[in-house]
VOPAGU-2260 file (C-alpha; in pm, 1 decimal, decimal comma):
REM VOPAGU-2260
SITE   aa  ch    i         X         Y         Z
SITE  MET   A    0  -10828,9    8798,8   -7827,5
SITE  VAL   A    1  -10948,6    8808,8   -8196,0
SITE  ILE   A    2  -11205,0    8568,5   -8084,5
SITE  LEU   A    3  -11283,8    8790,3   -7817,2
SITE  ILE   A    4  -11346,3    9076,9   -8032,6
SITE  ILE   A    5  -11525,1    8873,7   -8262,1
SITE  ASN   A    6  -11763,3    8780,9   -7982,0
SITE  GLN   A    7  -11836,1    9149,1   -7895,6
SITE  ILE   A    8  -11960,5    9218,9   -8201,3
SITE  ILE   A    9  -12165,2    8952,8   -8251,4
SITE  LYS   A   10  -12317,9    9058,4   -7919,5
SITE  MET   A   11  -12298,1    9386,2   -8098,7
SITE  LEU   A   12  -12475,3    9319,5   -8398,2
SITE  LEU   A   13  -12773,9    9123,6   -8269,7
SITE  ILE   A   14  -12817,2    9449,4   -8077,2
SITE  LEU   A   15  -12838,2    9687,9   -8375,2
SITE  LEU   A   16  -13040,0    9376,9   -8536,3
SITE  LEU   A   17  -13267,9    9476,3   -8248,9
SITE  GLY   A   18  -13261,6    9864,1   -8367,6
SITE  CYS   A   19  -13353,9    9758,9   -8665,0
SITE  LEU   A   20  -13650,0    9575,5   -8597,3
SITE  CYS   A   21  -13801,4    9828,4   -8333,7
SITE  TYR   A   22  -13758,9   10094,2   -8645,9
SITE  ARG   A   23  -13958,2    9854,5   -8851,8
SITE  LEU   A   24  -14222,1    9781,1   -8610,3
SITE  LYS   A   25  -14235,3   10206,9   -8533,6
SITE  LEU   A   26  -14183,2   10123,2   -8163,4
SITE  VAL   A   27  -13933,4   10432,7   -8242,3
SITE  ASN   A   28  -13898,9   10684,6   -8511,2
SITE  GLU   A   29  -13650,2   10932,9   -8681,9
SITE  ASP   A   30  -13729,5   11162,9   -8424,7
SITE  GLY   A   31  -13685,6   10922,4   -8140,0
SITE  ASN   A   32  -13334,8   10813,6   -8255,7
SITE  LYS   A   33  -13221,8   11156,3   -8279,3
SITE  MET   A   34  -13287,4   11177,0   -7901,3
SITE  LEU   A   35  -13142,9   10889,0   -7787,4
SITE  ALA   A   36  -12856,8   10997,7   -7984,3
SITE  ASN   A   37  -12801,5   11301,4   -7831,3
SITE  LEU   A   38  -12872,6   11103,0   -7476,9
SITE  LEU   A   39  -12571,6   10900,5   -7594,9
SITE  LEU   A   40  -12355,8   11148,7   -7722,5
SITE  LEU   A   41  -12409,1   11448,2   -7450,3
SITE  VAL   A   42  -12489,0   11200,0   -7159,9
SITE  VAL   A   43  -12345,8   10864,2   -7138,3
SITE  ASN   A   44  -12017,5   10879,0   -7304,9
SITE  PRO   A   45  -11940,4   11151,1   -7109,5
SITE  LEU   A   46  -11923,9   10946,8   -6827,3
SITE  VAL   A   47  -11788,1   10672,8   -6999,9
SITE  ALA   A   48  -11475,6   10881,3   -6966,7
SITE  LEU   A   49  -11542,9   11008,0   -6679,6
SITE  THR   A   50  -11566,9   10664,8   -6520,7
SITE  ALA   A   51  -11232,8   10526,2   -6650,5
SITE  LEU   A   52  -11062,1   10840,9   -6553,3
SITE  GLN   A   53  -11101,6   10741,5   -6154,3
SITE  THR   A   54  -10851,6   10509,4   -6166,6
SITE  SER   A   55  -10478,5   10493,3   -6011,6
SITE  CYS   A   56  -10262,9   10761,5   -6120,1
SITE  ARG   A   57   -9964,6   10556,0   -6240,1
SITE  PRO   A   58   -9678,8   10635,7   -6385,8
SITE  GLU   A   59   -9700,0   10394,4   -6723,0
SITE  LEU   A   60  -10103,8   10504,4   -6756,3
SITE  VAL   A   61   -9973,8   10886,2   -6764,0
SITE  ARG   A   62   -9730,9   10837,3   -7022,4
SITE  GLY   A   63   -9966,4   10645,8   -7246,6
SITE  LEU   A   64  -10278,8   10881,4   -7189,4
SITE  LEU   A   65  -10037,3   11141,8   -7307,6
SITE  ILE   A   66   -9864,6   10943,8   -7603,5
SITE  SER   A   67  -10280,6   10859,1   -7740,5
SITE  TYR   A   68  -10319,0   11249,3   -7727,9
SITE  LEU   A   69  -10009,9   11340,5   -7962,0
SITE  LEU   A   70  -10109,4   10942,7   -8152,2
SITE  ALA   A   71  -10471,2   11087,9   -8168,3
SITE  VAL   A   72  -10317,6   11403,5   -8300,8
SITE  ALA   A   73  -10149,2   11243,2   -8578,3
SITE  THR   A   74  -10431,0   11050,5   -8644,1
SITE  HIS   A   75  -10694,2   11281,2   -8726,1
SITE  LEU   A   76  -10413,4   11436,7   -8960,2
SITE  LEU   A   77  -10309,4   11164,0   -9114,0
SITE  ALA   A   78  -10682,4   11118,8   -9259,6
SITE  ILE   A   79  -10745,0   11474,9   -9328,8
SITE  PHE   A   80  -10394,8   11428,2   -9572,7
SITE  ILE   A   81  -10536,3   11128,0   -9689,0
SITE  SER   A   82  -10912,7   11226,8   -9796,3
SITE  HIS   A   83  -10782,2   11578,6   -9871,7
SITE  PHE   A   84  -10577,2   11402,7  -10204,8
SITE  LEU   A   85  -10791,7   11140,2  -10274,8
SITE  ILE   A   86  -11140,0   11329,3  -10262,3
SITE  ARG   A   87  -11148,5   11591,0  -10488,8
SITE  LYS   A   88  -11379,3   11856,3  -10537,0
SITE  THR   A   89  -11382,9   11826,0  -10933,2
SITE  GLY   A   90  -11218,3   11636,9  -11199,1
SITE  GLY   A   91  -11080,5   11271,5  -11183,0
SITE  THR   A   92  -11213,9   10923,4  -11180,9
SITE  VAL   A   93  -11243,4   10930,6  -10776,1
SITE  SER   A   94  -11379,6   11304,0  -10747,6
SITE  GLY   A   95  -11718,2   11378,4  -10583,4
SITE  SER   A   96  -11970,1   11592,7  -10684,0
SITE  SER   A   97  -11877,7   11970,0  -10611,1
SITE  GLU   A   98  -12196,2   11900,4  -10331,5
SITE  ASP   A   99  -12121,2   11619,9  -10154,4
SITE  TYR   A  100  -11708,9   11620,8  -10132,1
SITE  ALA   A  101  -11666,6   11775,7   -9859,6
SITE  LEU   A  102  -11932,9   11526,8   -9659,7
SITE  GLU   A  103  -11698,4   11231,6   -9809,2
SITE  ARG   A  104  -11361,6   11397,0   -9642,6
SITE  PHE   A  105  -11614,7   11470,8   -9345,7
SITE  SER   A  106  -11681,9   11077,4   -9344,3
SITE  CYS   A  107  -11336,8   10949,4   -9358,4
SITE  VAL   A  108  -11162,7   11133,5   -9105,9
SITE  TYR   A  109  -11431,9   11160,2   -8822,4
SITE  SER   A  110  -11489,7   10795,6   -8676,6
SITE  ASN   A  111  -11752,3   10631,5   -8452,4
SITE  CYS   A  112  -11515,4   10621,0   -8161,7
SITE  GLY   A  113  -11746,3   10649,7   -7907,3
SITE  PHE   A  114  -12028,5   10435,6   -8026,3
SITE  ILE   A  115  -11812,1   10152,5   -8141,9
SITE  GLY   A  116  -11498,0   10242,9   -8000,7
SITE  ILE   A  117  -11593,7   10232,6   -7605,6
SITE  PRO   A  118  -11773,0    9908,2   -7601,5
SITE  LEU   A  119  -11466,8    9705,9   -7807,2
SITE  VAL   A  120  -11184,8    9863,1   -7617,9
SITE  GLN   A  121  -11367,6    9814,1   -7343,5
SITE  SER   A  122  -11461,1    9470,2   -7414,6
SITE  ILE   A  123  -11051,2    9369,6   -7494,9
SITE  LEU   A  124  -10848,2    9585,4   -7277,8
SITE  GLY   A  125  -11076,0    9671,2   -7051,7
SITE  ASP   A  126  -11052,8   10037,1   -6820,3
SITE  GLU   A  127  -10731,4   10112,5   -6895,6
SITE  GLY   A  128  -10820,2   10144,5   -7304,9
SITE  VAL   A  129  -11166,0   10353,6   -7253,2
SITE  LEU   A  130  -10882,2   10554,0   -7052,5
SITE  TYR   A  131  -10643,2   10597,8   -7333,2
SITE  LEU   A  132  -10941,5   10604,5   -7570,3
SITE  THR   A  133  -11089,5   10937,9   -7391,6
SITE  ALA   A  134  -10790,0   11095,9   -7508,1
SITE  TYR   A  135  -10870,6   11017,6   -7892,6
SITE  MET   A  136  -11236,1   11118,3   -7806,3
SITE  THR   A  137  -11112,7   11438,3   -7742,3
SITE  VAL   A  138  -10923,8   11534,6   -8051,2
SITE  PHE   A  139  -11266,7   11379,1   -8209,6
SITE  ASN   A  140  -11496,4   11668,0   -8061,8
SITE  ILE   A  141  -11211,0   11948,1   -8088,4
SITE  PHE   A  142  -11124,1   11841,4   -8445,7
SITE  SER   A  143  -11489,1   11782,6   -8562,6
SITE  TRP   A  144  -11616,7   12119,7   -8414,9
SITE  THR   A  145  -11365,3   12322,2   -8600,8
SITE  HIS   A  146  -11271,0   12156,8   -8920,8
SITE  GLY   A  147  -11514,9   11901,5   -8930,8
SITE  ILE   A  148  -11771,6   12203,5   -8908,8
SITE  GLY   A  149  -11560,6   12408,2   -9168,6
SITE  LEU   A  150  -11531,8   12125,4   -9435,4
SITE  ILE   A  151  -11920,8   12090,0   -9442,9
SITE  THR   A  152  -11938,2   12456,4   -9480,7
SITE  GLY   A  153  -11640,7   12623,1   -9592,0
SITE  GLN   A  154  -11594,1   12881,9   -9351,4
SITE  PHE   A  155  -11434,4   12886,5   -8971,2
SITE  SER   A  156  -11497,0   13069,6   -8688,1
SITE  LEU   A  157  -11420,3   13148,7   -8306,7
SITE  ALA   A  158  -11776,1   13056,0   -8224,3
SITE  GLN   A  159  -11735,8   12678,7   -8397,4
SITE  LEU   A  160  -11370,8   12658,1   -8191,2
SITE  LYS   A  161  -11575,4   12746,1   -7810,8
SITE  LYS   A  162  -11821,6   12498,4   -7905,5
SITE  GLY   A  163  -11614,8   12257,6   -8000,2
SITE  LEU   A  164  -11417,6   12296,8   -7658,1
SITE  LEU   A  165  -11756,5   12301,3   -7415,0
SITE  SER   A  166  -11863,8   12008,9   -7571,7
SITE  PRO   A  167  -12017,8   11784,4   -7293,2
SITE  MET   A  168  -11736,5   11512,6   -7392,4
SITE  VAL   A  169  -11386,5   11741,7   -7333,9
SITE  ILE   A  170  -11547,4   11889,2   -6978,8
SITE  ALA   A  171  -11601,5   11563,4   -6880,2
SITE  CYS   A  172  -11219,5   11445,4   -7031,2
SITE  LEU   A  173  -11146,2   11752,2   -6850,7
SITE  ALA   A  174  -11286,1   11701,4   -6503,5
SITE  GLY   A  175  -11169,3   11374,7   -6505,0
SITE  LEU   A  176  -10794,3   11459,2   -6561,7
SITE  ILE   A  177  -10851,9   11686,4   -6267,5
SITE  LEU   A  178  -10999,1   11412,0   -6033,8
SITE  PHE   A  179  -10729,8   11146,4   -6217,1
SITE  PHE   A  180  -10366,7   11354,1   -6164,8
SITE  GLY   A  181  -10538,4   11476,5   -5776,8
SITE  GLN   A  182  -10647,9   11090,1   -5739,4
SITE  ILE   A  183  -10969,4   11235,2   -5601,8
SITE  LYS   A  184  -11228,3   10971,2   -5601,6
SITE  ILE   A  185  -11584,0   11036,2   -5661,4
SITE  PRO   A  186  -11767,8   10892,6   -5362,3
SITE  GLN   A  187  -11938,8   10567,9   -5378,5
SITE  VAL   A  188  -12330,1   10626,7   -5390,8
SITE  PRO   A  189  -12286,6   10904,7   -5685,9
SITE  SER   A  190  -11997,7   10657,0   -5837,5
SITE  ASP   A  191  -12217,9   10338,7   -5881,5
SITE  ALA   A  192  -12509,9   10614,8   -6004,0
SITE  ILE   A  193  -12276,9   10720,5   -6303,5
SITE  ASN   A  194  -12131,1   10372,7   -6345,1
SITE  TYR   A  195  -12525,6   10275,9   -6433,6
SITE  VAL   A  196  -12592,3   10505,4   -6660,9
SITE  ALA   A  197  -12168,0   10485,3   -6793,8
SITE  GLY   A  198  -12298,1   10101,5   -6866,6
SITE  MET   A  199  -12607,8   10177,0   -7087,1
SITE  ASN   A  200  -12308,3   10297,5   -7374,1
SITE  THR   A  201  -12324,2    9978,0   -7558,7
SITE  PRO   A  202  -12645,3    9828,8   -7596,0
SITE  LEU   A  203  -12795,1   10200,5   -7671,5
SITE  ALA   A  204  -12523,5   10273,9   -7928,2
SITE  MET   A  205  -12607,2    9929,1   -8123,8
SITE  LEU   A  206  -13021,3   10075,1   -8109,9
SITE  ILE   A  207  -12868,7   10401,4   -8233,4
SITE  ALA   A  208  -12745,6   10249,7   -8524,9
SITE  GLY   A  209  -12983,4    9958,8   -8601,0
SITE  ILE   A  210  -13245,7   10195,5   -8607,0
SITE  SER   A  211  -13012,9   10488,0   -8842,5
SITE  VAL   A  212  -12937,1   10172,7   -9079,1
SITE  ALA   A  213  -13314,2   10072,4   -9095,5
SITE  GLN   A  214  -13389,0   10422,0   -9230,2
SITE  THR   A  215  -13190,3   10377,1   -9536,5
SITE  ASP   A  216  -13262,6   10278,1   -9871,6
SITE  LEU   A  217  -13078,3    9940,2   -9845,5
SITE  LEU   A  218  -13053,5    9868,8  -10217,1
SITE  ARG   A  219  -13029,2   10230,4  -10346,3
SITE  MET   A  220  -12659,8   10241,2  -10116,7
SITE  LEU   A  221  -12549,8    9911,8  -10243,2
SITE  LYS   A  222  -12619,2   10062,9  -10643,8
SITE  ASN   A  223  -12391,7   10340,6  -10553,6
SITE  ALA   A  224  -12026,7   10279,1  -10629,3
SITE  ARG   A  225  -11923,1   10577,1  -10489,2
SITE  ILE   A  226  -11983,5   10467,8  -10086,0
SITE  TYR   A  227  -11751,8   10145,6  -10135,0
SITE  PHE   A  228  -11487,7   10419,2  -10239,4
SITE  ILE   A  229  -11458,8   10581,3   -9940,2
SITE  SER   A  230  -11587,9   10283,0   -9716,2
SITE  ALA   A  231  -11287,0   10115,3   -9845,2
SITE  LEU   A  232  -11071,2   10459,3   -9762,3
SITE  LYS   A  233  -11171,4   10490,2   -9378,0
SITE  LEU   A  234  -11222,8   10107,5   -9312,6
SITE  LEU   A  235  -10903,0   10010,1   -9533,5
SITE  LEU   A  236  -10616,9   10254,8   -9658,3
SITE  ILE   A  237  -10607,0   10484,9   -9344,4
SITE  PRO   A  238  -10628,0   10243,6   -9068,0
SITE  LEU   A  239  -10351,8   10026,3   -9245,9
SITE  VAL   A  240  -10196,8   10344,1   -9306,6
SITE  THR   A  241  -10224,5   10402,7   -8879,2
SITE  LEU   A  242  -10144,5   10015,5   -8877,0
SITE  LEU   A  243   -9828,7   10033,5   -9026,3
SITE  ILE   A  244   -9678,2   10350,9   -8838,6
SITE  LEU   A  245   -9792,6   10227,6   -8492,5
SITE  ALA   A  246   -9585,1    9916,4   -8583,4
SITE  VAL   A  247   -9266,6   10088,9   -8575,1
SITE  LEU   A  248   -9337,3   10325,6   -8293,5
SITE  PRO   A  249   -9180,0   10199,2   -7951,1
SITE  ILE   A  250   -9502,8   10277,3   -7785,9
SITE  SER   A  251   -9756,4    9980,7   -7545,9
SITE  PHE   A  252   -9919,6    9731,3   -7714,2
SITE  ASN   A  253  -10238,4    9873,1   -7512,7
SITE  VAL   A  254  -10198,5   10233,0   -7633,1
SITE  ALA   A  255  -10149,4   10108,5   -8006,0
SITE  LEU   A  256  -10428,1    9830,8   -8026,5
SITE  THR   A  257  -10648,1   10129,0   -7875,6
SITE  ILE   A  258  -10594,1   10382,6   -8179,1
SITE  LEU   A  259  -10575,5   10161,8   -8423,6
SITE  VAL   A  260  -10966,7   10083,5   -8320,4
SITE  ALA   A  261  -11039,5   10403,8   -8294,9
SITE  ALA   A  262  -10885,1   10486,5   -8630,5
SITE  ALA   A  263  -11060,0   10174,0   -8774,7
SITE  CYS   A  264  -11415,9   10243,8   -8637,1
SITE  PRO   A  265  -11676,4   10300,6   -8909,9
SITE  THR   A  266  -11755,6   10685,5   -8995,1
SITE  GLY   A  267  -11963,6   10813,1   -8725,0
SITE  ALA   A  268  -12287,2   10975,7   -8678,5
SITE  THR   A  269  -12113,7   11346,0   -8618,9
SITE  GLY   A  270  -12130,2   11333,9   -8990,4
SITE  THR   A  271  -12506,4   11284,3   -9041,0
SITE  ALA   A  272  -12574,8   11480,4   -8755,4
SITE  PHE   A  273  -12402,5   11828,2   -8928,9
SITE  ALA   A  274  -12525,7   11755,9   -9279,5
SITE  LEU   A  275  -12896,8   11775,3   -9120,8
SITE  LYS   A  276  -12801,6   12109,4   -8921,5
SITE  PHE   A  277  -12614,3   12283,8   -9224,4
SITE  HIS   A  278  -12894,7   12186,1   -9459,9
SITE  LYS   A  279  -12654,6   11943,5   -9676,6
SITE  ASN   A  280  -12684,1   11613,4   -9804,7
SITE  TYR   A  281  -12787,3   11420,7   -9504,6
SITE  ARG   A  282  -12908,6   11078,3   -9675,4
SITE  TYR   A  283  -12613,5   11061,8   -9851,2
SITE  ALA   A  284  -12419,0   11140,9   -9494,3
SITE  SER   A  285  -12627,1   10851,4   -9379,4
SITE  GLU   A  286  -12608,0   10571,9   -9636,1
SITE  ILE   A  287  -12231,5   10609,8   -9539,7
SITE  TYR   A  288  -12244,0   10616,7   -9234,5
SITE  ALA   A  289  -12463,0   10288,8   -9218,0
SITE  PHE   A  290  -12303,6   10140,1   -9496,8
SITE  THR   A  291  -11890,0   10168,0   -9306,4
SITE  THR   A  292  -12132,9   10048,4   -8965,9
SITE  LEU   A  293  -12198,4    9749,1   -9114,1
SITE  LEU   A  294  -11864,8    9635,4   -9275,1
SITE  SER   A  295  -11688,2    9766,2   -9018,6
SITE  LEU   A  296  -11778,5    9473,7   -8786,5
SITE  ILE   A  297  -11583,5    9260,2   -9075,1
SITE  THR   A  298  -11255,5    9516,6   -9083,5
SITE  ILE   A  299  -11232,7    9566,9   -8783,4
SITE  PRO   A  300  -11152,3    9185,7   -8642,5
SITE  PHE   A  301  -10904,9    9191,4   -8991,6
SITE  PHE   A  302  -10678,3    9475,8   -8782,9
SITE  VAL   A  303  -10720,7    9342,1   -8472,4
SITE  TYR   A  304  -10591,0    9037,1   -8586,6
SITE  ALA   A  305  -10295,4    9201,7   -8776,8
SITE  ALA   A  306  -10205,8    9429,7   -8496,9
SITE  GLU   A  307  -10173,7    9144,2   -8243,2
SITE  LEU   A  308   -9889,3    8965,2   -8481,9
SITE  LEU   A  309   -9748,4    9325,4   -8564,7
SITE  PHE   A  310   -9734,6    9484,5   -8240,7
SITE  HIS   A  311   -9602,5    9174,4   -8013,6
């Protein structure tokens, strides 16, 4: 399984490098990348979730899905707890600036479970893994549009909660669950069309990641010691604690591995998007996103290998 995921990561890395090249050759600019990201988040990812739920409603799948929802909530609460106590507003050797600490906490809590998580889980566990991942992604959307925005802006509103609940991913997952429990199959022709679009997920996600990495100042990023600390929290500490908790729970290997991979994914692009939207330090958010994306190509295989040893 480790060889399988390493091969998948190498393929994703090659597409990421192609994205970097496209940006350097000016085939796509920053605005074009934002449009591609919107296409992925609002269309492709929801359709991937919908197709994953087009499967037989077997008791073991229902149980695994329900457990995935519970673990997704628990994983996000765990990351919120860790980031709150290790990333402080002021003072201490691990404190961020008063302007950026909220972005750092957001970056530690919210992973790229859609862009990176879907292709990885799909490559090692197939549609069953993606089915469980839809639970994590639904919780991610609700948490990020409520706690996440409240963290960045310093306030919370019912409008934010409504926006989170009405996000395309949540709607697609709810629609998929209705079809799943009702055992309603989408007709062949529209189903094929949906599968074609869903198949764009991996290449589109990695092209976007590559274009984003190409936009960062790599030298400045590598000189920023603070990014190393945030990356260690996101890519090492939080997945490690998640791994140890999952190892003692009486759950299936597929559920445990799906949740672990989702938690081990790098910082999500949502942090950069929210930083732009609410006029925060989006360049710093983008640097964290790029740096953790590159490092995760090393850390994720390590945790998958550890999971194979502990979960079996």
